[in-house]
C-alpha atoms as one frame of an Amber mdcrd trajectory, in Angstrom:
protein
 125.512 149.033 169.295 123.955 145.339 169.470 120.908 145.003 170.555 119.545
 141.847 173.135 117.427 139.673 172.349 114.899 141.135 174.881 115.017 144.410
 172.650 115.093 142.449 169.360 111.723 140.804 170.685 110.452 144.114 171.628
 110.931 145.887 168.591 109.213 143.115 166.848 106.408 142.835 169.313 105.919
 147.259 168.397 106.062 146.655 164.882 103.478 143.696 164.628 101.234 145.725
 166.883 101.332 148.750 164.699 101.287 146.507 161.471  98.237 144.563 162.832
  96.304 147.925 163.739  97.301 149.764 160.489  96.588 146.684 158.077  92.767
 146.255 159.776  92.655 149.949 159.723  93.392 150.760 155.952  93.958 147.058
 154.474  97.712 145.797 153.180  97.640 147.811 149.875  97.043 151.227 151.926
  99.896 150.482 154.028 103.614 150.361 153.259 106.497 149.061 155.321 107.742
 152.773 156.111 103.891 153.886 157.311 104.408 150.315 160.212 108.036 151.615
 160.884 107.205 155.007 161.688 104.166 153.790 163.328 106.413 151.622 165.522
 108.836 154.807 166.192 111.528 153.080 164.123 113.222 153.563 160.713 112.283
 151.635 157.822 115.889 150.064 157.491 115.280 147.965 160.337 112.335 146.162
 159.056 114.441 143.397 157.304 116.002 142.492 160.733 112.331 140.898 161.497
 110.883 140.477 158.415 111.765 139.197 154.787 109.227 140.845 153.116 105.733
 142.970 153.533 104.149 139.572 152.825 105.742 138.223 155.586 104.867 141.156
 157.879 100.971 140.874 156.698 100.876 136.837 157.853 102.637 137.699 161.156
 100.303 140.809 161.818  97.332 138.850 161.151  98.613 136.291 163.670  99.175
 139.084 166.197  95.467 140.155 165.800  94.389 136.730 166.490  96.662 136.408
 169.315  94.938 139.803 170.947  91.470 138.470 170.128  91.641 135.289 170.982
  93.046 136.413 174.521  90.402 139.007 174.940  87.789 135.694 174.332  90.114
 133.632 176.935  89.777 136.350 179.541  85.827 136.465 178.950  85.608 132.903
 179.385  87.934 131.516 182.346  85.215 131.111 184.808  82.040 130.184 182.395
  83.108 129.549 178.973  79.454 129.905 177.231  78.879 132.992 179.226  82.275
 134.347 177.618  81.072 133.923 174.302  78.033 135.255 175.108  80.054 138.397
 176.736  82.501 138.531 173.485  79.609 138.825 171.097  78.014 141.469 173.084
  81.175 143.292 173.081  81.521 142.383 169.433  78.198 143.529 168.342  78.828
 147.268 168.544  79.077 150.276 166.982  82.257 150.945 168.476  83.408 147.617
 166.995  82.134 148.836 163.634  84.028 152.035 164.000  87.238 150.755 165.412
  88.646 148.986 162.213  92.285 149.279 163.505  91.160 147.199 166.743  88.573
 145.151 165.297  88.209 141.803 164.426  90.641 140.238 162.126  88.547 138.177
 160.001  85.686 141.168 159.358  88.634 143.599 158.727  91.128 141.358 156.581
  89.877 138.145 155.401  89.283 138.991 152.061  92.853 140.695 151.581  94.529
 137.454 153.079  92.447 135.014 150.663  94.062 137.527 147.835  97.629 137.701
 148.945 100.644 135.002 149.824  99.976 131.723 151.200 101.582 132.412 154.478
  98.507 135.040 154.952  96.097 132.648 153.635  97.554 130.267 156.619  97.383
 132.855 159.161  93.907 133.537 158.624  92.846 130.009 158.213  94.968 129.232
 161.522  93.223 132.266 163.105  89.834 131.581 162.441  90.160 127.761 163.414
  91.247 128.613 166.397  88.664 130.976 166.888  85.895 128.751 165.998  87.684
 125.846 168.352  87.124 128.315 171.268  83.650 129.017 170.481  83.017 125.531
 169.949  84.380 124.209 173.101  82.652 126.842 174.967  79.242 126.241 173.364
  79.856 122.436 172.891  78.291 122.559 170.091  80.165 122.951 166.771  77.165
 124.018 164.562  75.893 126.852 167.224  79.926 128.002 167.164  79.585 128.448
 163.369  76.095 129.885 163.236  77.037 132.367 166.033  80.516 133.663 164.699
  79.861 133.755 161.142  76.528 135.835 161.904  78.589 138.349 164.139  81.524
 138.602 161.476  78.389 139.076 158.904  76.825 141.544 160.837  80.228 143.526
 161.399  81.012 143.492 157.754  77.231 144.947 156.535  77.292 147.368 159.325
  80.479 148.849 157.930  79.357 148.691 154.507  76.200 150.684 154.933  76.387
 154.529 155.540  72.797 154.725 157.142  73.459 155.178 160.787  70.098 153.858
 161.519  70.642 150.530 159.465  73.990 150.248 160.885  72.261 149.987 164.416
  69.393 147.910 163.275  71.757 145.242 161.918  73.784 145.258 165.188  70.881
 145.017 166.985  69.032 142.361 165.069  72.547 140.120 165.273  73.011 140.957
 168.885  69.371 139.776 169.822  69.635 136.538 167.274  72.978 135.661 169.072
  71.735 136.118 172.574  68.334 133.898 171.725  70.275 131.471 170.419  73.419
 131.455 172.915  70.596 131.738 175.900  71.668 129.449 178.792  68.855 126.540
 178.759  66.349 126.482 181.745
């Protein structure tokens, strides 16, 4: 039975959603195509109707993860962009984000993996990171402040994920959040 374009698009969306989650959760080396297809409720055989390779899937999953994160930022920023960035960072710099690998930031979760894989994955990471930085820069009207805010937040998440000591993990997040709030506070 032939599928409609809408059904095919929905299948692709489901595959990408699950791939983005699984790759962020476990890393691309620990996730197989079969794992992704099973999580999407499909058979492995249908994969190649959507993607030429696992590398192509990884690049597309990075794009999907950025689309999700950029959508979140856009929702927060639609009225007052700088306040949206502050709200985004307040949500970003939390223990919940540290513990939610599968739904977290694609930069914090996949940047080093993307840098070590295909040019397509590297391109997807570069494009997504640039788009996120562009949104920060537009919202804050200050390129340097945008770079500082984004790199500080990403670094805090990566470092908090690396330490086992819960008190230190929370201290890292607290210091980064306070720094972010201080730097991005509205001018009086």
